[in-house]
Backbone of each chain as ProteinMPNN parsed JSONL, in Angstrom:
{"seq_chain_A": "MENNEENAVSNSRVYEVGYLLVPTLSEEEVPAVYGNIKELVSSFGGEMIADEMPRMMPLAYKMVKVVANVRNKFDSAYFGWVKFNMDGGKVVDLKKKLDLDPKIIRFLVLKTVKENTIAAKRFVRGSVDKKPRTAKNENEEATPINKEEIDKEIDALIA", "coords_chain_A": {"N_chain_A": [[10.872, -7.839, 29.286], [9.765, -8.67, 31.584], [7.143, -8.038, 32.28], [4.148, -9.37, 31.143], [1.968, -8.075, 29.953], [3.027, -5.679, 29.111], [4.8, -6.627, 27.238], [3.054, -7.573, 25.284], [2.133, -5.254, 24.159], [4.477, -3.96, 23.282], [5.598, -5.845, 21.576], [4.009, -5.881, 19.406], [3.937, -5.302, 16.004], [4.34, -4.074, 12.629], [3.457, -6.148, 10.001], [3.71, -7.83, 6.849], [2.051, -9.858, 4.544], [2.682, -11.409, 1.626], [1.21, -13.219, -0.996], [0.703, -16.042, -3.194], [-1.897, -17.294, -5.062], [-3.348, -20.344, -6.242], [-3.738, -20.716, -9.786], [-5.875, -22.145, -10.661], [-8.197, -21.492, -9.437], [-11.423, -20.039, -9.887], [-12.53, -16.809, -11.115], [-14.615, -15.978, -9.472], [-14.208, -17.333, -7.135], [-11.997, -16.235, -5.993], [-12.379, -13.772, -4.394], [-13.529, -14.92, -2.096], [-11.518, -16.579, -1.027], [-9.627, -14.673, -0.545], [-11.006, -13.195, 1.4], [-11.031, -15.143, 3.388], [-8.337, -15.343, 4.078], [-7.882, -12.835, 5.164], [-9.596, -13.008, 7.33], [-8.369, -15.044, 8.743], [-6.013, -13.779, 9.497], [-7.04, -11.768, 11.176], [-8.088, -13.418, 13.115], [-5.903, -14.146, 14.552], [-5.454, -11.952, 16.006], [-4.67, -9.868, 14.444], [-4.389, -6.559, 13.206], [-5.862, -4.929, 10.665], [-4.186, -3.035, 8.186], [-3.628, -2.364, 5.496], [-4.466, -3.687, 2.257], [-4.537, -5.721, -0.725], [-6.52, -6.798, -3.423], [-6.23, -10.108, -4.67], [-4.732, -10.509, -7.824], [-4.655, -11.738, -11.159], [-1.599, -12.775, -12.543], [1.238, -13.257, -14.678], [3.834, -15.552, -13.843], [7.332, -15.097, -13.152], [8.874, -17.301, -13.455], [8.522, -20.895, -13.566], [6.624, -22.453, -11.021], [6.499, -24.998, -8.533], [4.144, -26.895, -6.794], [3.36, -29.278, -4.403], [0.485, -31.007, -4.026], [-1.468, -33.184, -2.277], [0.25, -35.345, -2.937], [0.672, -34.835, -5.623], [2.472, -33.348, -8.169], [2.216, -30.067, -9.019], [2.545, -27.795, -11.606], [2.98, -24.354, -12.047], [2.554, -21.471, -14.068], [1.387, -19.098, -13.829], [-0.398, -16.952, -11.525], [-2.552, -15.824, -8.825], [-1.774, -12.868, -7.389], [-1.617, -11.409, -4.242], [-1.72, -9.24, -1.324], [-1.481, -8.563, 2.235], [-1.396, -6.175, 4.816], [-0.65, -5.742, 8.176], [-1.021, -5.202, 11.737], [0.535, -6.953, 14.239], [1.093, -9.216, 16.978], [4.373, -10.281, 17.654], [4.917, -13.011, 18.357], [2.685, -14.382, 17.507], [2.75, -14.443, 14.816], [4.245, -16.577, 13.995], [2.507, -18.694, 14.402], [0.578, -18.012, 12.576], [1.978, -18.351, 10.223], [2.305, -21.134, 10.231], [-0.306, -21.933, 9.818], [-0.827, -20.879, 7.291], [0.931, -22.374, 5.8], [-0.36, -24.783, 5.56], [-2.413, -24.368, 3.824], [-3.885, -25.404, 0.854], [-4.465, -23.807, -1.279], [-2.693, -21.805, -1.521], [0.184, -21.065, -3.234], [2.709, -20.033, -2.65], [3.998, -18.031, 0.042], [5.009, -14.998, 1.666], [6.3, -13.655, 4.532], [6.867, -10.553, 5.912], [8.588, -8.035, 7.782], [7.512, -4.735, 8.01], [6.739, -1.237, 7.278], [4.314, 1.093, 8.541], [3.419, 3.064, 6.819], [2.312, 3.805, 3.469], [4.016, 1.976, 1.12], [4.346, 1.768, -1.561], [5.707, 3.513, -4.096], [4.695, 6.669, -5.321], [4.077, 8.115, -8.578], [7.012, 9.126, -10.366], [8.844, 12.066, -9.443], [11.243, 13.161, -10.096], [12.607, 15.148, -11.698], [11.11, 17.473, -11.132], [11.38, 17.839, -8.292], [14.098, 18.163, -8.044], [14.58, 20.423, -9.569], [13.167, 22.364, -8.182], [14.498, 22.999, -5.819], [16.912, 24.664, -6.258], [15.605, 26.968, -7.176], [14.109, 27.971, -4.994], [16.179, 28.601, -3.346], [17.335, 30.708, -4.727], [15.3, 32.623, -4.575], [15.336, 33.22, -1.874], [17.715, 34.592, -1.668], [17.117, 36.856, -3.178], [15.161, 38.016, -1.636], [16.668, 38.685, 0.551], [18.377, 40.72, -0.325], [16.922, 43.299, -0.688], [16.669, 44.317, 1.901], [19.113, 45.253, 2.588], [19.379, 47.359, 0.882], [18.992, 50.161, 1.432], [21.095, 50.674, 3.141], [23.185, 50.165, 1.436], [22.764, 52.15, -0.471], [23.3, 54.404, 1.094], [25.98, 53.985, 1.617], [26.979, 54.195, -0.952], [26.337, 56.834, -1.534], [27.947, 58.03, 0.345], [30.44, 57.372, -0.644], [30.417, 58.729, -3.079], [30.201, 61.345, -2.217]], "CA_chain_A": [[10.583, -9.268, 29.358], [9.241, -8.993, 32.913], [5.692, -7.931, 32.327], [3.524, -9.929, 29.946], [1.097, -7.087, 29.313], [3.899, -4.73, 28.418], [5.321, -7.329, 26.063], [2.021, -7.659, 24.257], [2.06, -3.962, 23.477], [5.727, -3.608, 22.606], [5.911, -6.815, 20.522], [3.146, -5.678, 18.251], [4.559, -4.51, 14.966], [3.685, -4.158, 11.327], [3.896, -7.233, 9.132], [3.04, -7.905, 5.563], [2.085, -11.183, 3.939], [2.426, -11.467, 0.186], [0.921, -14.621, -1.288], [0.299, -16.423, -4.553], [-2.969, -18.291, -5.05], [-3.305, -21.218, -7.431], [-4.517, -20.131, -10.889], [-7.04, -22.981, -10.981], [-9.394, -20.863, -8.862], [-12.148, -19.183, -10.831], [-12.583, -15.394, -10.704], [-15.606, -15.79, -8.397], [-13.719, -17.939, -5.901], [-10.875, -15.464, -5.447], [-12.742, -12.915, -3.259], [-13.804, -15.729, -0.914], [-10.228, -16.993, -0.478], [-9.045, -13.411, -0.062], [-11.695, -12.929, 2.67], [-10.59, -16.141, 4.372], [-6.985, -14.999, 4.534], [-8.03, -11.678, 6.052], [-10.214, -13.496, 8.564], [-7.332, -15.805, 9.445], [-5.104, -12.799, 10.093], [-7.685, -11.109, 12.325], [-8.314, -14.411, 14.176], [-4.691, -14.156, 15.368], [-5.319, -10.639, 16.638], [-4.07, -8.92, 13.498], [-5.142, -5.324, 12.975], [-5.649, -4.636, 9.247], [-3.73, -1.698, 7.811], [-3.892, -2.211, 4.065], [-4.417, -4.952, 1.526], [-4.875, -5.609, -2.138], [-7.2, -7.978, -3.982], [-5.361, -10.915, -5.527], [-5.014, -10.358, -9.25], [-3.95, -12.698, -12.005], [-0.397, -12.276, -13.211], [2.16, -14.323, -15.081], [5.0, -15.684, -12.97], [8.596, -14.921, -13.863], [9.406, -18.653, -13.699], [7.536, -21.9, -13.18], [6.69, -22.874, -9.621], [5.931, -26.323, -8.3], [3.586, -27.139, -5.468], [2.87, -30.646, -4.278], [-0.763, -31.112, -3.273], [-1.93, -34.576, -2.234], [1.237, -36.158, -3.669], [0.702, -34.538, -7.053], [3.273, -32.155, -8.458], [1.514, -29.126, -9.892], [3.408, -26.715, -12.101], [2.21, -23.144, -12.336], [3.293, -20.346, -14.643], [0.66, -17.868, -13.514], [-0.995, -17.047, -10.193], [-3.178, -14.608, -8.293], [-0.896, -12.281, -6.369], [-2.247, -10.435, -3.344], [-0.969, -9.013, -0.082], [-2.148, -7.914, 3.372], [-0.506, -5.524, 5.777], [-1.366, -5.722, 9.451], [-0.321, -5.035, 12.998], [0.342, -8.195, 14.973], [2.058, -9.596, 17.994], [5.453, -11.04, 17.03], [4.822, -14.449, 18.607], [1.55, -15.002, 16.823], [3.046, -14.548, 13.388], [4.735, -17.944, 13.778], [1.32, -19.542, 14.277], [-0.055, -17.65, 11.3], [2.8, -18.993, 9.189], [1.994, -22.566, 10.221], [-1.642, -22.078, 9.207], [-0.728, -20.595, 5.854], [1.66, -23.492, 5.203], [-1.266, -25.903, 5.32], [-3.441, -24.012, 2.841], [-3.546, -25.928, -0.468], [-4.74, -22.817, -2.331], [-1.566, -20.868, -1.571], [1.389, -21.669, -3.807], [3.802, -19.533, -1.819], [3.726, -16.763, 0.714], [6.206, -14.356, 2.204], [5.983, -12.79, 5.66], [7.915, -9.546, 6.046], [8.388, -6.882, 8.654], [7.473, -3.563, 7.145], [6.371, -0.003, 7.953], [2.879, 1.348, 8.447], [3.148, 3.964, 5.704], [2.188, 3.222, 2.143], [5.393, 1.842, 0.637], [4.419, 1.793, -3.02], [6.042, 4.89, -4.436], [3.854, 7.328, -6.317], [4.808, 8.391, -9.819], [8.276, 9.81, -10.099], [8.902, 13.524, -9.579], [12.673, 13.467, -9.98], [12.965, 16.429, -12.292], [10.425, 18.544, -10.405], [11.925, 18.089, -6.959], [15.478, 18.624, -8.188], [14.53, 21.787, -10.088], [12.575, 23.313, -7.24], [15.409, 23.409, -4.746], [17.705, 25.85, -6.588], [14.735, 28.133, -7.335], [13.797, 28.53, -3.675], [17.42, 29.175, -2.841], [17.503, 32.007, -5.386], [14.299, 33.528, -4.016], [15.779, 33.673, -0.56], [18.745, 35.596, -1.888], [16.477, 38.073, -3.655], [14.496, 38.644, -0.491], [17.668, 39.184, 1.48], [19.033, 41.939, -0.829], [16.247, 44.576, -0.479], [16.868, 44.81, 3.267], [20.382, 45.979, 2.628], [19.411, 48.394, -0.163], [19.169, 51.507, 1.996], [22.472, 50.786, 3.64], [24.068, 50.222, 0.26], [22.596, 53.509, -1.014], [24.031, 55.338, 1.963], [27.406, 53.761, 1.395], [27.311, 54.747, -2.283], [26.304, 58.29, -1.371], [29.139, 58.418, 1.1], [31.579, 57.233, -1.547], [30.335, 59.817, -4.063], [30.501, 62.57, -1.499]], "C_chain_A": [[9.996, -9.649, 30.711], [7.721, -9.04, 32.911], [5.07, -8.413, 31.012], [2.694, -8.896, 29.192], [1.915, -6.078, 28.527], [4.441, -5.335, 27.139], [4.321, -7.331, 24.933], [1.941, -6.361, 23.462], [3.313, -3.712, 22.662], [6.051, -4.565, 21.465], [5.097, -6.604, 19.262], [3.871, -4.806, 17.226], [3.929, -4.82, 13.616], [4.306, -5.281, 10.492], [3.151, -7.16, 7.815], [3.164, -9.336, 5.059], [1.756, -11.035, 2.462], [2.193, -12.927, -0.168], [0.531, -14.815, -2.746], [-0.766, -17.508, -4.424], [-2.92, -19.103, -6.335], [-4.2, -20.643, -8.537], [-5.754, -20.945, -11.254], [-8.329, -22.428, -10.373], [-10.093, -20.033, -9.934], [-12.217, -17.762, -10.261], [-13.523, -15.185, -9.512], [-15.093, -16.324, -7.066], [-12.68, -17.069, -5.204], [-11.28, -14.559, -4.266], [-13.001, -13.69, -1.971], [-12.503, -16.137, -0.23], [-9.52, -15.797, 0.16], [-9.661, -13.03, 1.29], [-11.24, -13.879, 3.757], [-9.223, -15.79, 4.939], [-7.057, -13.83, 5.509], [-8.631, -12.086, 7.392], [-9.187, -14.222, 9.412], [-6.39, -14.856, 10.184], [-5.768, -12.153, 11.308], [-7.957, -12.112, 13.442], [-7.072, -14.538, 15.069], [-4.437, -12.788, 16.004], [-4.667, -9.618, 15.737], [-4.993, -7.744, 13.249], [-4.86, -4.894, 11.539], [-5.16, -3.193, 9.032], [-4.047, -1.443, 6.345], [-3.879, -3.587, 3.42], [-4.733, -4.701, 0.062], [-5.492, -6.921, -2.595], [-6.197, -8.785, -4.801], [-5.734, -10.705, -6.989], [-4.111, -11.293, -10.055], [-2.713, -12.051, -12.604], [0.496, -13.443, -13.616], [3.353, -14.37, -14.127], [6.275, -15.596, -13.801], [9.238, -16.275, -14.171], [8.37, -19.639, -13.185], [7.736, -22.32, -11.726], [5.991, -24.212, -9.469], [5.34, -26.367, -6.902], [3.016, -28.554, -5.453], [1.607, -30.626, -3.421], [-1.248, -32.544, -3.401], [-1.059, -35.461, -3.131], [1.215, -35.964, -5.179], [1.497, -33.263, -7.254], [2.524, -31.274, -9.436], [2.475, -28.028, -10.301], [2.545, -25.527, -12.457], [3.089, -22.124, -13.036], [2.502, -19.048, -14.541], [-0.012, -18.066, -12.164], [-1.729, -15.758, -9.865], [-2.268, -14.075, -7.2], [-1.641, -11.236, -5.544], [-1.406, -10.254, -2.095], [-1.866, -8.372, 0.98], [-1.102, -7.336, 4.294], [-1.268, -5.384, 7.087], [-0.419, -5.554, 10.618], [-0.525, -6.326, 13.784], [1.45, -8.422, 15.979], [3.096, -10.523, 17.362], [5.309, -12.549, 17.17], [3.743, -15.128, 17.79], [1.793, -15.183, 15.326], [3.527, -15.961, 13.05], [3.553, -18.889, 13.579], [0.608, -19.286, 12.956], [0.66, -18.334, 10.141], [2.429, -20.464, 9.069], [0.658, -22.81, 9.56], [-1.565, -21.897, 7.695], [-0.02, -21.732, 5.113], [0.723, -24.616, 4.781], [-2.269, -25.618, 4.212], [-3.076, -24.523, 1.447], [-3.753, -24.905, -1.592], [-3.593, -21.825, -2.482], [-0.343, -21.585, -2.121], [2.583, -21.331, -2.921], [3.333, -18.32, -1.066], [5.003, -16.272, 1.356], [5.768, -13.424, 3.331], [7.149, -11.835, 5.864], [7.553, -8.55, 7.116], [8.396, -5.654, 7.754], [7.095, -2.33, 7.966], [4.905, 0.298, 7.661], [2.526, 2.173, 7.207], [3.0, 3.186, 4.403], [3.573, 3.178, 1.501], [5.491, 1.852, -0.879], [4.578, 3.24, -3.46], [5.07, 5.432, -5.485], [4.691, 7.592, -7.554], [5.996, 9.303, -9.541], [8.209, 11.33, -10.321], [10.345, 13.994, -9.605], [12.993, 14.877, -10.459], [12.396, 17.587, -11.474], [11.105, 18.871, -9.089], [13.346, 18.638, -7.06], [15.497, 20.091, -8.644], [14.079, 22.803, -9.049], [13.582, 23.877, -6.245], [16.239, 24.65, -5.087], [16.852, 27.124, -6.675], [14.447, 28.788, -5.991], [15.03, 29.2, -3.092], [17.634, 30.568, -3.437], [16.55, 33.043, -4.793], [14.735, 34.093, -2.67], [16.831, 34.78, -0.701], [18.137, 36.933, -2.308], [15.791, 38.82, -2.514], [15.511, 39.293, 0.438], [18.243, 40.52, 1.008], [18.262, 43.231, -0.534], [16.479, 45.171, 0.908], [18.119, 45.677, 3.335], [20.417, 47.199, 1.703], [19.708, 49.79, 0.391], [20.601, 51.724, 2.476], [23.447, 50.944, 2.486], [24.014, 51.621, -0.353], [23.397, 54.525, -0.206], [25.533, 55.251, 1.735], [27.853, 54.368, 0.063], [27.35, 56.27, -2.202], [27.577, 58.791, -0.688], [30.376, 58.367, 0.201], [31.621, 58.391, -2.544], [30.737, 61.142, -3.418], [31.996, 62.567, -1.158]], "O_chain_A": [[9.752, -10.829, 30.965], [7.104, -9.951, 33.461], [5.412, -7.938, 29.929], [2.709, -8.844, 27.962], [1.545, -5.677, 27.423], [4.535, -4.676, 26.104], [4.673, -7.119, 23.773], [1.713, -6.369, 22.252], [3.241, -3.306, 21.502], [6.698, -4.174, 20.494], [5.452, -7.087, 18.187], [4.351, -3.717, 17.543], [3.094, -5.716, 13.491], [5.522, -5.342, 10.311], [2.109, -6.515, 7.694], [4.229, -9.948, 5.133], [0.669, -10.584, 2.103], [2.917, -13.795, 0.319], [0.093, -13.889, -3.429], [-0.555, -18.519, -3.754], [-2.504, -18.607, -7.382], [-5.289, -20.143, -8.259], [-6.583, -20.505, -12.051], [-9.425, -22.844, -10.749], [-9.448, -19.407, -10.775], [-11.988, -17.549, -9.07], [-13.276, -14.337, -8.655], [-15.481, -15.841, -6.002], [-12.501, -17.149, -3.988], [-10.603, -14.569, -3.237], [-12.729, -13.19, -0.88], [-12.387, -16.055, 0.993], [-8.913, -15.891, 1.226], [-8.959, -12.602, 2.206], [-11.079, -13.481, 4.911], [-8.986, -15.925, 6.139], [-6.389, -13.826, 6.543], [-8.238, -11.585, 8.445], [-9.128, -14.049, 10.63], [-6.019, -15.092, 11.334], [-5.135, -12.005, 12.354], [-8.051, -11.717, 14.604], [-7.175, -14.984, 16.212], [-3.336, -12.508, 16.478], [-4.16, -8.603, 16.215], [-6.205, -7.9, 13.1], [-3.728, -4.529, 11.223], [-5.679, -2.257, 9.639], [-4.656, -0.432, 5.997], [-3.337, -4.538, 3.983], [-5.143, -3.608, -0.327], [-5.052, -8.005, -2.211], [-5.401, -8.212, -5.545], [-6.912, -10.723, -7.345], [-2.977, -11.587, -9.677], [-2.764, -10.929, -13.107], [0.5, -14.488, -12.966], [3.82, -13.331, -13.661], [6.304, -15.962, -14.976], [10.071, -16.367, -15.072], [7.45, -19.264, -12.458], [8.861, -22.515, -11.266], [5.03, -24.52, -10.173], [5.968, -25.926, -5.939], [2.295, -28.966, -6.361], [1.65, -30.274, -2.242], [-1.418, -33.054, -4.509], [-1.56, -36.217, -3.964], [1.682, -36.822, -5.927], [1.247, -32.242, -6.614], [2.232, -31.689, -10.557], [3.132, -27.41, -9.464], [1.502, -25.673, -13.093], [4.241, -21.926, -12.649], [2.898, -18.024, -15.099], [-0.181, -19.196, -11.705], [-1.556, -14.738, -10.531], [-2.02, -14.753, -6.203], [-2.221, -10.298, -6.089], [-0.484, -11.03, -1.84], [-2.868, -7.729, 0.667], [-0.052, -7.937, 4.523], [-2.419, -4.947, 7.091], [0.794, -5.734, 10.508], [-1.666, -6.749, 13.973], [2.563, -7.91, 15.859], [2.744, -11.441, 16.621], [5.55, -13.288, 16.215], [3.863, -16.298, 17.425], [1.122, -15.975, 14.664], [3.255, -16.478, 11.966], [3.58, -19.766, 12.715], [0.108, -20.204, 12.307], [0.032, -18.829, 9.205], [2.258, -20.985, 7.967], [0.496, -23.781, 8.821], [-2.155, -22.657, 6.928], [-0.326, -22.019, 3.956], [0.962, -25.308, 3.792], [-2.911, -26.542, 3.712], [-2.05, -24.116, 0.904], [-3.281, -25.1, -2.712], [-3.532, -21.088, -3.466], [0.115, -22.58, -1.558], [3.35, -22.2, -2.504], [2.384, -17.651, -1.475], [5.951, -17.029, 1.561], [4.966, -12.516, 3.117], [8.295, -12.269, 5.977], [6.381, -8.248, 7.34], [9.21, -5.559, 6.836], [7.124, -2.365, 9.196], [4.336, -0.175, 6.677], [1.458, 1.996, 6.62], [3.496, 2.068, 4.261], [4.228, 4.21, 1.354], [6.589, 1.935, -1.43], [3.706, 4.079, -3.23], [4.682, 4.725, -6.415], [5.891, 7.317, -7.566], [5.986, 10.123, -8.624], [7.59, 11.803, -11.274], [10.64, 15.112, -9.181], [13.567, 15.686, -9.73], [13.097, 18.55, -11.164], [11.378, 20.035, -8.797], [13.75, 19.478, -6.256], [16.309, 20.89, -8.177], [14.54, 23.944, -9.031], [13.536, 25.05, -5.878], [16.276, 25.595, -4.299], [17.298, 28.21, -6.306], [14.529, 30.01, -5.858], [14.938, 30.233, -2.429], [18.059, 31.491, -2.742], [16.932, 34.186, -4.54], [14.535, 35.27, -2.37], [16.832, 35.761, 0.042], [18.57, 37.997, -1.864], [15.825, 40.048, -2.426], [15.238, 40.332, 1.039], [18.568, 41.373, 1.835], [18.901, 44.211, -0.151], [16.484, 46.392, 1.07], [18.17, 46.685, 4.04], [21.369, 47.979, 1.735], [20.57, 50.504, -0.122], [21.218, 52.767, 2.261], [24.393, 51.731, 2.54], [25.037, 52.206, -0.707], [24.079, 55.387, -0.76], [26.247, 56.252, 1.668], [28.925, 54.961, -0.049], [28.262, 56.913, -2.723], [28.18, 59.794, -1.069], [31.25, 59.23, 0.287], [32.676, 58.958, -2.825], [31.493, 61.935, -3.979], [32.492, 63.512, -0.543]]}, "seq_chain_B": "MKQDYFSANNIKYIDYKDVEILKKFLNPNGKIMNHKKTGVTSKNQRALASAIKHARFLGLLPFVIK", "coords_chain_B": {"N_chain_B": [[23.319, 6.575, -13.699], [24.038, 8.636, -11.399], [23.364, 9.871, -8.998], [21.822, 8.865, -5.864], [19.084, 6.975, -6.488], [16.914, 6.478, -4.82], [16.904, 8.329, -2.704], [16.679, 10.591, -4.195], [14.14, 10.359, -5.198], [12.718, 10.394, -2.946], [12.117, 7.98, -1.599], [11.563, 6.04, 1.08], [11.229, 3.496, 2.008], [12.061, 0.573, 0.499], [10.125, -1.237, -1.546], [9.22, -4.604, -2.189], [7.184, -5.091, -3.954], [7.126, -3.163, -5.828], [7.76, -3.498, -8.726], [8.432, -2.222, -11.103], [10.269, -0.228, -10.436], [12.299, -1.784, -9.306], [13.167, -3.234, -11.491], [14.79, -1.544, -12.9], [17.23, -1.865, -11.788], [18.294, -4.22, -12.578], [20.447, -6.215, -14.595], [20.75, -7.126, -18.129], [20.708, -9.903, -17.892], [19.238, -10.369, -15.698], [20.497, -10.118, -13.33], [21.408, -8.538, -10.206], [22.461, -5.208, -10.272], [25.769, -3.828, -9.858], [26.794, -1.752, -7.115], [28.362, 0.308, -7.895], [27.527, 0.858, -10.412], [24.834, 1.426, -10.063], [24.799, 3.604, -8.371], [23.615, 3.906, -5.956], [23.238, 4.474, -2.446], [25.109, 2.691, 0.081], [23.501, 1.657, 2.118], [20.938, 1.741, 0.997], [21.414, 0.12, -1.173], [21.72, -2.364, -0.048], [19.161, -2.745, 0.988], [17.78, -2.677, -1.37], [18.769, -4.96, -2.656], [17.706, -6.985, -1.032], [14.992, -6.515, -1.429], [14.71, -7.101, -4.132], [15.321, -9.8, -4.064], [13.219, -10.782, -2.545], [11.108, -10.227, -4.253], [11.786, -11.909, -6.328], [11.394, -14.397, -5.17], [8.634, -14.514, -4.964], [7.962, -14.681, -7.571], [7.709, -12.335, -8.994], [9.826, -11.145, -10.155], [12.371, -12.348, -12.364], [14.795, -15.003, -11.743], [16.81, -15.582, -13.504], [17.36, -14.309, -16.783], [17.046, -15.762, -19.779]], "CA_chain_B": [[22.68, 6.948, -12.429], [25.089, 9.094, -10.497], [22.791, 10.151, -7.676], [21.019, 7.799, -5.276], [17.73, 7.032, -7.037], [15.87, 6.414, -3.797], [16.792, 9.593, -1.971], [16.237, 11.596, -5.161], [12.696, 10.217, -5.351], [12.132, 10.411, -1.61], [11.598, 6.656, -1.25], [12.2, 5.686, 2.345], [11.157, 2.052, 2.18], [12.093, -0.063, -0.823], [9.106, -2.279, -1.492], [9.426, -5.675, -3.172], [6.069, -5.127, -4.903], [7.33, -2.098, -6.807], [8.609, -4.193, -9.689], [8.908, -1.294, -12.139], [11.479, 0.417, -9.922], [13.347, -2.789, -9.104], [13.661, -3.677, -12.802], [15.843, -0.617, -13.335], [18.494, -2.246, -11.176], [18.687, -5.543, -13.048], [21.128, -6.169, -15.88], [19.98, -7.9, -19.103], [20.559, -11.302, -17.495], [18.411, -10.454, -14.506], [21.32, -10.017, -12.109], [21.379, -7.244, -9.535], [23.599, -4.406, -10.706], [26.784, -3.393, -8.911], [26.49, -0.433, -6.55], [29.118, 1.317, -8.645], [26.711, 1.179, -11.57], [23.53, 1.978, -9.666], [24.993, 4.882, -7.697], [22.756, 3.922, -4.776], [24.03, 4.422, -1.211], [25.319, 1.321, 0.561], [22.344, 1.24, 2.907], [19.844, 1.471, 0.072], [21.787, -1.001, -2.037], [21.423, -3.584, 0.719], [17.699, -2.869, 1.027], [17.377, -2.963, -2.75], [19.09, -6.358, -2.941], [16.741, -7.886, -0.392], [13.688, -6.321, -2.069], [14.739, -7.854, -5.391], [15.284, -11.227, -3.733], [11.841, -11.095, -2.13], [10.285, -10.204, -5.466], [12.109, -13.123, -7.082], [10.776, -15.542, -4.49], [7.202, -14.531, -5.27], [7.74, -14.763, -9.02], [7.482, -11.023, -9.599], [11.022, -10.9, -10.961], [13.031, -13.618, -12.68], [16.132, -15.253, -11.206], [17.673, -15.424, -14.677], [16.702, -14.091, -18.082], [17.887, -16.525, -20.726]], "C_chain_B": [[23.746, 7.359, -11.418], [24.56, 9.261, -9.076], [22.015, 8.949, -7.165], [19.565, 7.96, -5.734], [16.684, 7.163, -5.935], [15.767, 7.695, -2.995], [16.329, 10.706, -2.907], [14.72, 11.565, -5.316], [11.963, 10.163, -4.014], [11.463, 9.08, -1.265], [12.328, 6.189, 0.0], [12.228, 4.18, 2.553], [11.101, 1.411, 0.802], [11.204, -1.296, -0.784], [9.346, -3.333, -2.567], [8.332, -5.706, -4.227], [6.229, -4.105, -6.031], [8.26, -2.585, -7.913], [9.207, -3.24, -10.72], [10.195, -0.597, -11.707], [12.614, -0.595, -9.831], [13.967, -3.225, -10.434], [14.787, -2.791, -13.317], [17.211, -1.076, -12.856], [18.895, -3.675, -11.519], [19.418, -5.377, -14.369], [20.377, -7.086, -16.859], [19.815, -9.379, -18.752], [19.681, -11.472, -16.261], [19.206, -10.418, -13.217], [21.193, -8.625, -11.501], [22.637, -6.467, -9.911], [24.493, -4.008, -9.537], [26.433, -2.011, -8.354], [27.232, 0.676, -7.275], [28.307, 1.786, -9.85], [25.415, 1.872, -11.161], [23.681, 3.355, -9.034], [24.159, 5.024, -6.447], [23.637, 3.833, -3.528], [24.092, 2.985, -0.705], [24.086, 0.796, 1.274], [21.181, 0.877, 1.977], [20.148, 0.302, -0.851], [21.484, -2.332, -1.346], [19.928, -3.821, 0.752], [17.17, -3.255, -0.348], [17.598, -4.441, -3.067], [18.063, -7.276, -2.294], [15.356, -7.733, -1.004], [13.612, -7.124, -3.364], [14.629, -9.356, -5.107], [13.899, -11.658, -3.274], [10.919, -11.161, -3.343], [10.532, -11.453, -6.307], [11.407, -14.329, -6.479], [9.301, -15.65, -4.857], [6.933, -14.47, -6.779], [7.454, -13.427, -9.682], [8.646, -10.633, -10.503], [11.678, -12.24, -11.248], [14.366, -13.763, -11.952], [17.149, -15.069, -12.336], [16.812, -15.123, -15.89], [17.587, -14.764, -19.115], [17.917, -15.831, -22.077]], "O_chain_B": [[24.279, 6.53, -10.682], [25.194, 8.862, -8.099], [21.595, 8.103, -7.954], [18.905, 8.948, -5.411], [15.69, 7.872, -6.094], [14.666, 8.114, -2.637], [15.668, 11.651, -2.476], [14.088, 12.598, -5.537], [10.758, 9.92, -3.956], [10.368, 9.06, -0.702], [13.539, 5.971, -0.012], [13.135, 3.65, 3.194], [10.185, 1.683, 0.026], [11.49, -2.268, -0.085], [9.64, -3.002, -3.715], [8.527, -6.288, -5.294], [5.548, -4.181, -7.055], [9.402, -2.138, -8.022], [10.343, -3.42, -11.159], [11.103, -0.4, -12.514], [13.745, -0.311, -10.224], [15.154, -3.547, -10.493], [15.639, -3.242, -14.082], [18.232, -0.722, -13.445], [19.73, -4.273, -10.841], [19.07, -4.514, -15.175], [19.441, -7.767, -16.442], [18.9, -10.038, -19.246], [19.415, -12.594, -15.832], [18.665, -10.657, -12.138], [20.905, -7.655, -12.201], [23.744, -7.005, -9.872], [24.045, -3.87, -8.399], [25.837, -1.194, -9.056], [26.803, 1.83, -7.28], [28.384, 2.945, -10.258], [24.957, 2.795, -11.835], [22.782, 4.188, -9.149], [24.001, 6.127, -5.924], [24.68, 3.179, -3.559], [23.231, 2.166, -1.026], [23.671, -0.346, 1.073], [20.53, -0.153, 2.148], [19.242, -0.423, -1.263], [21.05, -3.293, -1.98], [19.466, -4.948, 0.57], [16.24, -4.051, -0.474], [16.742, -5.095, -3.662], [17.599, -8.231, -2.917], [14.614, -8.71, -1.094], [12.592, -7.746, -3.662], [13.935, -10.084, -5.816], [13.456, -12.766, -3.576], [10.062, -12.039, -3.441], [9.612, -11.991, -6.923], [10.888, -15.181, -7.201], [8.782, -16.751, -5.041], [5.801, -14.233, -7.203], [6.998, -13.394, -10.825], [8.481, -9.898, -11.476], [11.552, -13.173, -10.455], [14.993, -12.768, -11.589], [18.21, -14.475, -12.142], [15.689, -15.612, -16.014], [18.741, -14.378, -19.303], [18.567, -16.313, -23.005]]}, "name": "protein", "num_of_chains": 2, "seq": "MENNEENAVSNSRVYEVGYLLVPTLSEEEVPAVYGNIKELVSSFGGEMIADEMPRMMPLAYKMVKVVANVRNKFDSAYFGWVKFNMDGGKVVDLKKKLDLDPKIIRFLVLKTVKENTIAAKRFVRGSVDKKPRTAKNENEEATPINKEEIDKEIDALIAMKQDYFSANNIKYIDYKDVEILKKFLNPNGKIMNHKKTGVTSKNQRALASAIKHARFLGLLPFVIK"}
């Protein structure tokens, strides 16, 4: 907390913003809004890591957003997300900006990790099966080394 | 589910966007299942609960299934 420059480096961490866009946007408008959000993030010094185009999806429940004193109910929305590296203090400002956007129904800012967090297809059976097999192989490799000694011991016993 | 699903599948970070995985841990009413039922470690159960709650906030998962 003594050196400002040091703080700027150490405070930088990975954030993710998930957002829902109003379904009233047409398909052509979505890429523009998506570009604006990315621009907004980089204007606050955000370093892009990953993102996904907003895509139409049904919502699990109805959401209400008041725009210009009108209550709008939505049961579907465009869901998209961006992952970026940003200074901790600036995220608060980013939040305030996103709050004002009438095209965003809701958004969620989260701390996350740089790695891709969406799990690939499941390999449960494969990974579980492989472990015992390798263990067996090691045992097989270990036995031949002792073979000569064992033979000698057997010979000695016979003799 | 006796074993921890997340360590078995090598999932280090439980993502709220991974709805297909999170759905496995909801009961028919949409409630989060008990750790005794899920078999998930305490640490992962806590992460799982917050991931489900984040997904609910963004409408990816329901709060209740009627």
